[in-house]
N, CA, C and O atoms as CSV, one atom per row, in Angstrom:
chain,resi,resn,atom,element,x,y,z
A,1,MET,N,N,8.466,-41.237,-17.881
A,1,MET,CA,C,7.706,-40.388,-17.004
A,1,MET,C,C,8.641,-39.384,-16.330
A,1,MET,O,O,9.799,-39.687,-16.044
A,2,ARG,N,N,8.133,-38.226,-16.092
A,2,ARG,CA,C,8.936,-37.146,-15.534
A,2,ARG,C,C,8.923,-37.168,-14.008
A,2,ARG,O,O,7.881,-37.412,-13.401
A,3,GLN,N,N,10.073,-36.914,-13.386
A,3,GLN,CA,C,10.136,-36.862,-11.932
A,3,GLN,C,C,9.779,-35.461,-11.451
A,3,GLN,O,O,10.105,-34.465,-12.098
A,4,GLN,N,N,9.115,-35.401,-10.321
A,4,GLN,CA,C,8.793,-34.107,-9.737
A,4,GLN,C,C,9.969,-33.628,-8.901
A,4,GLN,O,O,10.673,-34.421,-8.275
A,5,ARG,N,N,10.165,-32.340,-8.905
A,5,ARG,CA,C,11.238,-31.753,-8.095
A,5,ARG,C,C,10.790,-31.666,-6.648
A,5,ARG,O,O,9.651,-31.304,-6.353
A,6,THR,N,N,11.690,-31.998,-5.766
A,6,THR,CA,C,11.353,-31.953,-4.348
A,6,THR,C,C,11.984,-30.765,-3.645
A,6,THR,O,O,11.552,-30.383,-2.558
A,7,GLN,N,N,13.003,-30.179,-4.257
A,7,GLN,CA,C,13.663,-29.031,-3.642
A,7,GLN,C,C,13.243,-27.759,-4.344
A,7,GLN,O,O,13.005,-27.743,-5.551
A,8,ARG,N,N,13.157,-26.690,-3.566
A,8,ARG,CA,C,12.846,-25.388,-4.137
A,8,ARG,C,C,14.128,-24.765,-4.648
A,8,ARG,O,O,15.210,-24.989,-4.104
A,9,SER,N,N,13.992,-23.998,-5.678
A,9,SER,CA,C,15.176,-23.324,-6.213
A,9,SER,C,C,15.622,-22.231,-5.248
A,9,SER,O,O,14.798,-21.715,-4.493
A,10,PRO,N,N,16.907,-21.862,-5.252
A,10,PRO,CA,C,17.394,-20.803,-4.354
A,10,PRO,C,C,16.714,-19.465,-4.614
A,10,PRO,O,O,16.521,-18.683,-3.683
A,11,VAL,N,N,16.353,-19.191,-5.848
A,11,VAL,CA,C,15.689,-17.922,-6.172
A,11,VAL,C,C,14.302,-17.886,-5.551
A,11,VAL,O,O,13.907,-16.863,-4.992
A,12,ALA,N,N,13.558,-18.976,-5.636
A,12,ALA,CA,C,12.225,-19.028,-5.049
A,12,ALA,C,C,12.282,-18.899,-3.533
A,12,ALA,O,O,11.414,-18.264,-2.934
A,13,ALA,N,N,13.282,-19.487,-2.911
A,13,ALA,CA,C,13.424,-19.400,-1.456
A,13,ALA,C,C,13.689,-17.968,-1.025
A,13,ALA,O,O,13.139,-17.514,-0.022
A,14,ARG,N,N,14.526,-17.247,-1.768
A,14,ARG,CA,C,14.810,-15.851,-1.427
A,14,ARG,C,C,13.594,-14.973,-1.657
A,14,ARG,O,O,13.355,-14.052,-0.876
A,15,ALA,N,N,12.833,-15.221,-2.682
A,15,ALA,CA,C,11.687,-14.379,-3.012
A,15,ALA,C,C,10.623,-14.449,-1.928
A,15,ALA,O,O,9.976,-13.442,-1.639
A,16,THR,N,N,10.432,-15.601,-1.332
A,16,THR,CA,C,9.425,-15.708,-0.285
A,16,THR,C,C,9.916,-15.153,1.042
A,16,THR,O,O,9.101,-14.791,1.891
A,17,ALA,N,N,11.223,-15.077,1.243
A,17,ALA,CA,C,11.763,-14.592,2.510
A,17,ALA,C,C,11.746,-13.073,2.598
A,17,ALA,O,O,11.677,-12.528,3.699
A,18,ILE,N,N,11.805,-12.382,1.479
A,18,ILE,CA,C,11.844,-10.920,1.472
A,18,ILE,C,C,10.452,-10.394,1.147
A,18,ILE,O,O,9.943,-10.577,0.042
A,19,ARG,N,N,9.853,-9.742,2.126
A,19,ARG,CA,C,8.513,-9.198,1.924
A,19,ARG,C,C,8.459,-7.764,2.432
A,19,ARG,O,O,9.122,-7.401,3.403
A,20,ALA,N,N,7.670,-6.979,1.765
A,20,ALA,CA,C,7.466,-5.599,2.200
A,20,ALA,C,C,6.546,-5.606,3.418
A,20,ALA,O,O,5.674,-6.467,3.536
A,21,PRO,N,N,6.738,-4.653,4.317
A,21,PRO,CA,C,5.856,-4.597,5.478
A,21,PRO,C,C,4.433,-4.273,5.045
A,21,PRO,O,O,4.211,-3.336,4.278
A,22,THR,N,N,3.470,-5.044,5.534
A,22,THR,CA,C,2.078,-4.835,5.147
A,22,THR,C,C,1.235,-4.381,6.325
A,22,THR,O,O,0.027,-4.190,6.192
A,23,ASP,N,N,1.864,-4.209,7.470
A,23,ASP,CA,C,1.127,-3.807,8.654
A,23,ASP,C,C,0.707,-2.346,8.546
A,23,ASP,O,O,1.455,-1.492,8.071
A,24,LEU,N,N,-0.505,-2.091,8.998
A,24,LEU,CA,C,-0.972,-0.713,9.047
A,24,LEU,C,C,-0.468,-0.080,10.339
A,24,LEU,O,O,-0.272,-0.778,11.334
A,25,PRO,N,N,-0.256,1.229,10.336
A,25,PRO,CA,C,0.267,1.884,11.545
A,25,PRO,C,C,-0.751,1.865,12.679
A,25,PRO,O,O,-1.955,1.752,12.448
A,26,THR,N,N,-0.254,1.976,13.900
A,26,THR,CA,C,-1.134,2.024,15.069
A,26,THR,C,C,-1.450,3.459,15.460
A,26,THR,O,O,-2.340,3.702,16.274
A,27,SER,N,N,-0.721,4.415,14.880
A,27,SER,CA,C,-1.007,5.829,15.122
A,27,SER,C,C,-0.700,6.611,13.851
A,27,SER,O,O,0.147,6.214,13.052
A,28,GLY,N,N,-1.386,7.704,13.681
A,28,GLY,CA,C,-1.160,8.540,12.507
A,28,GLY,C,C,-1.997,8.100,11.321
A,28,GLY,O,O,-3.087,7.552,11.481
A,29,TYR,N,N,-1.475,8.344,10.132
A,29,TYR,CA,C,-2.196,8.086,8.891
A,29,TYR,C,C,-1.283,7.365,7.913
A,29,TYR,O,O,-0.064,7.532,7.943
A,30,ALA,N,N,-1.886,6.561,7.046
A,30,ALA,CA,C,-1.101,5.829,6.053
A,30,ALA,C,C,-1.716,6.034,4.675
A,30,ALA,O,O,-2.929,6.189,4.536
A,31,LEU,N,N,-0.867,6.032,3.672
A,31,LEU,CA,C,-1.291,6.112,2.283
A,31,LEU,C,C,-1.350,4.685,1.751
A,31,LEU,O,O,-0.348,3.969,1.761
A,32,ILE,N,N,-2.522,4.278,1.288
A,32,ILE,CA,C,-2.712,2.934,0.760
A,32,ILE,C,C,-2.922,3.042,-0.744
A,32,ILE,O,O,-3.866,3.685,-1.204
A,33,VAL,N,N,-2.031,2.406,-1.510
A,33,VAL,CA,C,-2.080,2.459,-2.974
A,33,VAL,C,C,-2.354,1.052,-3.486
A,33,VAL,O,O,-1.577,0.127,-3.248
A,34,ASP,N,N,-3.465,0.905,-4.190
A,34,ASP,CA,C,-3.881,-0.392,-4.731
A,34,ASP,C,C,-3.823,-1.503,-3.679
A,34,ASP,O,O,-3.392,-2.618,-3.970
A,35,GLY,N,N,-4.258,-1.189,-2.458
A,35,GLY,CA,C,-4.345,-2.180,-1.401
A,35,GLY,C,C,-3.074,-2.407,-0.600
A,35,GLY,O,O,-3.048,-3.275,0.273
A,36,HIS,N,N,-2.021,-1.647,-0.876
A,36,HIS,CA,C,-0.753,-1.815,-0.170
A,36,HIS,C,C,-0.397,-0.528,0.561
A,36,HIS,O,O,-0.400,0.548,-0.038
A,37,ALA,N,N,-0.088,-0.631,1.856
A,37,ALA,CA,C,0.322,0.530,2.636
A,37,ALA,C,C,1.706,0.966,2.169
A,37,ALA,O,O,2.639,0.162,2.144
A,38,LYS,N,N,1.840,2.238,1.801
A,38,LYS,CA,C,3.098,2.727,1.242
A,38,LYS,C,C,3.817,3.721,2.149
A,38,LYS,O,O,5.000,3.543,2.437
A,39,LEU,N,N,3.129,4.755,2.601
A,39,LEU,CA,C,3.770,5.809,3.395
A,39,LEU,C,C,2.961,6.084,4.648
A,39,LEU,O,O,1.752,5.859,4.684
A,40,GLU,N,N,3.643,6.573,5.675
A,40,GLU,CA,C,2.979,6.962,6.917
A,40,GLU,C,C,3.166,8.453,7.146
A,40,GLU,O,O,4.216,9.017,6.835
A,41,PHE,N,N,2.124,9.088,7.699
A,41,PHE,CA,C,2.142,10.520,7.973
A,41,PHE,C,C,1.643,10.767,9.386
A,41,PHE,O,O,0.870,9.978,9.929
A,42,LYS,N,N,2.091,11.867,9.977
A,42,LYS,CA,C,1.659,12.208,11.331
A,42,LYS,C,C,0.328,12.957,11.327
A,42,LYS,O,O,-0.451,12.838,12.274
A,43,THR,N,N,0.056,13.739,10.254
A,43,THR,CA,C,-1.188,14.504,10.205
A,43,THR,C,C,-2.027,14.099,9.001
A,43,THR,O,O,-1.510,13.628,7.988
A,44,GLU,N,N,-3.326,14.294,9.137
A,44,GLU,CA,C,-4.254,13.952,8.052
A,44,GLU,C,C,-4.049,14.860,6.845
A,44,GLU,O,O,-4.152,14.410,5.704
A,45,ASP,N,N,-3.759,16.139,7.092
A,45,ASP,CA,C,-3.569,17.088,5.993
A,45,ASP,C,C,-2.427,16.656,5.070
A,45,ASP,O,O,-2.567,16.699,3.848
A,46,LEU,N,N,-1.311,16.244,5.644
A,46,LEU,CA,C,-0.176,15.795,4.831
A,46,LEU,C,C,-0.523,14.532,4.043
A,46,LEU,O,O,-0.141,14.399,2.880
A,47,ALA,N,N,-1.243,13.609,4.673
A,47,ALA,CA,C,-1.611,12.355,4.009
A,47,ALA,C,C,-2.575,12.615,2.848
A,47,ALA,O,O,-2.411,12.046,1.769
A,48,VAL,N,N,-3.559,13.456,3.060
A,48,VAL,CA,C,-4.539,13.758,2.007
A,48,VAL,C,C,-3.873,14.511,0.861
A,48,VAL,O,O,-4.170,14.245,-0.304
A,49,GLN,N,N,-2.981,15.446,1.170
A,49,GLN,CA,C,-2.292,16.196,0.119
A,49,GLN,C,C,-1.412,15.266,-0.727
A,49,GLN,O,O,-1.381,15.387,-1.951
A,50,ALA,N,N,-0.704,14.347,-0.080
A,50,ALA,CA,C,0.129,13.385,-0.812
A,50,ALA,C,C,-0.736,12.472,-1.671
A,50,ALA,O,O,-0.366,12.141,-2.798
A,51,ALA,N,N,-1.880,12.066,-1.147
A,51,ALA,CA,C,-2.792,11.200,-1.902
A,51,ALA,C,C,-3.338,11.925,-3.128
A,51,ALA,O,O,-3.418,11.338,-4.207
A,52,LYS,N,N,-3.711,13.183,-2.976
A,52,LYS,CA,C,-4.238,13.954,-4.110
A,52,LYS,C,C,-3.170,14.200,-5.166
A,52,LYS,O,O,-3.447,14.132,-6.364
A,53,ASP,N,N,-1.952,14.485,-4.724
A,53,ASP,CA,C,-0.848,14.673,-5.680
A,53,ASP,C,C,-0.599,13.394,-6.479
A,53,ASP,O,O,-0.410,13.438,-7.694
A,54,LEU,N,N,-0.600,12.267,-5.790
A,54,LEU,CA,C,-0.373,10.985,-6.463
A,54,LEU,C,C,-1.531,10.650,-7.403
A,54,LEU,O,O,-1.312,10.143,-8.503
A,55,LYS,N,N,-2.757,10.931,-6.974
A,55,LYS,CA,C,-3.936,10.658,-7.803
A,55,LYS,C,C,-3.935,11.548,-9.047
A,55,LYS,O,O,-4.392,11.122,-10.107
A,56,THR,N,N,-3.426,12.777,-8.931
A,56,THR,CA,C,-3.324,13.670,-10.080
A,56,THR,C,C,-2.333,13.118,-11.100
A,56,THR,O,O,-2.588,13.157,-12.304
A,57,ARG,N,N,-1.210,12.605,-10.619
A,57,ARG,CA,C,-0.186,12.052,-11.519
A,57,ARG,C,C,-0.603,10.719,-12.120
A,57,ARG,O,O,-0.309,10.439,-13.283
A,58,PHE,N,N,-1.293,9.888,-11.325
A,58,PHE,CA,C,-1.682,8.541,-11.760
A,58,PHE,C,C,-3.167,8.326,-11.446
A,58,PHE,O,O,-3.496,7.719,-10.427
A,59,PRO,N,N,-4.066,8.816,-12.309
A,59,PRO,CA,C,-5.505,8.770,-11.996
A,59,PRO,C,C,-6.104,7.366,-11.933
A,59,PRO,O,O,-7.183,7.196,-11.365
A,60,ASN,N,N,-5.447,6.365,-12.491
A,60,ASN,CA,C,-6.009,5.010,-12.485
A,60,ASN,C,C,-5.735,4.238,-11.196
A,60,ASN,O,O,-6.316,3.174,-10.980
A,61,LEU,N,N,-4.862,4.757,-10.344
A,61,LEU,CA,C,-4.563,4.074,-9.088
A,61,LEU,C,C,-5.723,4.215,-8.109
A,61,LEU,O,O,-6.421,5.229,-8.097
A,62,GLN,N,N,-5.917,3.196,-7.296
A,62,GLN,CA,C,-6.885,3.266,-6.209
A,62,GLN,C,C,-6.116,3.731,-4.978
A,62,GLN,O,O,-5.233,3.025,-4.490
A,63,ILE,N,N,-6.445,4.908,-4.479
A,63,ILE,CA,C,-5.690,5.498,-3.372
A,63,ILE,C,C,-6.634,5.786,-2.204
A,63,ILE,O,O,-7.715,6.351,-2.374
A,64,LYS,N,N,-6.186,5.378,-1.008
A,64,LYS,CA,C,-6.952,5.608,0.211
A,64,LYS,C,C,-6.032,6.196,1.272
A,64,LYS,O,O,-4.819,5.985,1.252
A,65,VAL,N,N,-6.628,6.934,2.194
A,65,VAL,CA,C,-5.906,7.433,3.367
A,65,VAL,C,C,-6.486,6.707,4.575
A,65,VAL,O,O,-7.680,6.808,4.859
A,66,TYR,N,N,-5.626,5.974,5.285
A,66,TYR,CA,C,-6.032,5.177,6.435
A,66,TYR,C,C,-5.785,5.955,7.720
A,66,TYR,O,O,-4.684,6.459,7.944
A,67,ASP,N,N,-6.806,6.055,8.560
A,67,ASP,CA,C,-6.700,6.705,9.858
A,67,ASP,C,C,-6.542,5.615,10.919
A,67,ASP,O,O,-7.462,4.826,11.135
A,68,ALA,N,N,-5.399,5.565,11.576
A,68,ALA,CA,C,-5.104,4.494,12.529
A,68,ALA,C,C,-5.969,4.593,13.786
A,68,ALA,O,O,-6.276,3.575,14.406
A,69,GLU,N,N,-6.361,5.810,14.165
A,69,GLU,CA,C,-7.144,5.974,15.384
A,69,GLU,C,C,-8.545,5.379,15.231
A,69,GLU,O,O,-9.019,4.670,16.119
A,70,THR,N,N,-9.204,5.666,14.110
A,70,THR,CA,C,-10.556,5.154,13.869
A,70,THR,C,C,-10.547,3.826,13.112
A,70,THR,O,O,-11.576,3.159,13.008
A,71,LYS,N,N,-9.378,3.445,12.583
A,71,LYS,CA,C,-9.207,2.217,11.796
A,71,LYS,C,C,-10.126,2.193,10.576
A,71,LYS,O,O,-10.755,1.183,10.263
A,72,ARG,N,N,-10.180,3.338,9.900
A,72,ARG,CA,C,-10.980,3.450,8.682
A,72,ARG,C,C,-10.150,4.081,7.578
A,72,ARG,O,O,-9.258,4.890,7.830
A,73,ALA,N,N,-10.465,3.691,6.340
A,73,ALA,CA,C,-9.768,4.235,5.180
A,73,ALA,C,C,-10.754,5.041,4.338
A,73,ALA,O,O,-11.898,4.635,4.134
A,74,GLU,N,N,-10.287,6.190,3.855
A,74,GLU,CA,C,-11.116,7.076,3.023
A,74,GLU,C,C,-10.580,7.041,1.597
A,74,GLU,O,O,-9.397,7.285,1.359
A,75,GLN,N,N,-11.467,6.734,0.651
A,75,GLN,CA,C,-11.105,6.698,-0.766
A,75,GLN,C,C,-10.872,8.124,-1.251
A,75,GLN,O,O,-11.653,9.025,-0.943
A,76,ILE,N,N,-9.790,8.328,-2.015
A,76,ILE,CA,C,-9.472,9.649,-2.564
A,76,ILE,C,C,-9.899,9.698,-4.024
A,76,ILE,O,O,-9.448,8.889,-4.835
A,77,GLU,N,N,-10.751,10.628,-4.353
A,77,GLU,CA,C,-11.206,10.842,-5.728
A,77,GLU,C,C,-10.948,12.297,-6.101
A,77,GLU,O,O,-11.030,13.186,-5.254
A,78,LEU,N,N,-10.642,12.530,-7.354
A,78,LEU,CA,C,-10.449,13.893,-7.838
A,78,LEU,C,C,-11.751,14.413,-8.395
A,78,LEU,O,O,-12.545,13.659,-8.956
A,79,ALA,N,N,-11.968,15.700,-8.238
A,79,ALA,CA,C,-13.162,16.339,-8.801
A,79,ALA,C,C,-13.063,16.338,-10.312
A,79,ALA,O,O,-11.972,16.537,-10.847
A,80,PRO,N,N,-14.174,16.120,-11.033
A,80,PRO,CA,C,-14.109,16.159,-12.489
A,80,PRO,C,C,-13.645,17.511,-12.998
A,80,PRO,O,O,-14.023,18.550,-12.456
A,81,ALA,N,N,-12.829,17.498,-14.037
A,81,ALA,CA,C,-12.253,18.751,-14.567
A,81,ALA,C,C,-13.231,19.517,-15.399
A,81,ALA,O,O,-12.900,20.586,-15.912
């Protein structure tokens, strides 16, 4: 019969300790790509322009612009060509 391991490997321990920040900003705007907050912007115009540029390059990504003041996210879609 096989014994179960009781200790975690050093690689697994490091992987769980290093995490990307997932907090949404308390002010300004954030770019959310496939459910993960990636960039923060001070103005809505800059955030929307960055989202549209990214959506143009990678149309299959789900991209939203999060407004910290209203705590709402707007889905970015490109107009059909």
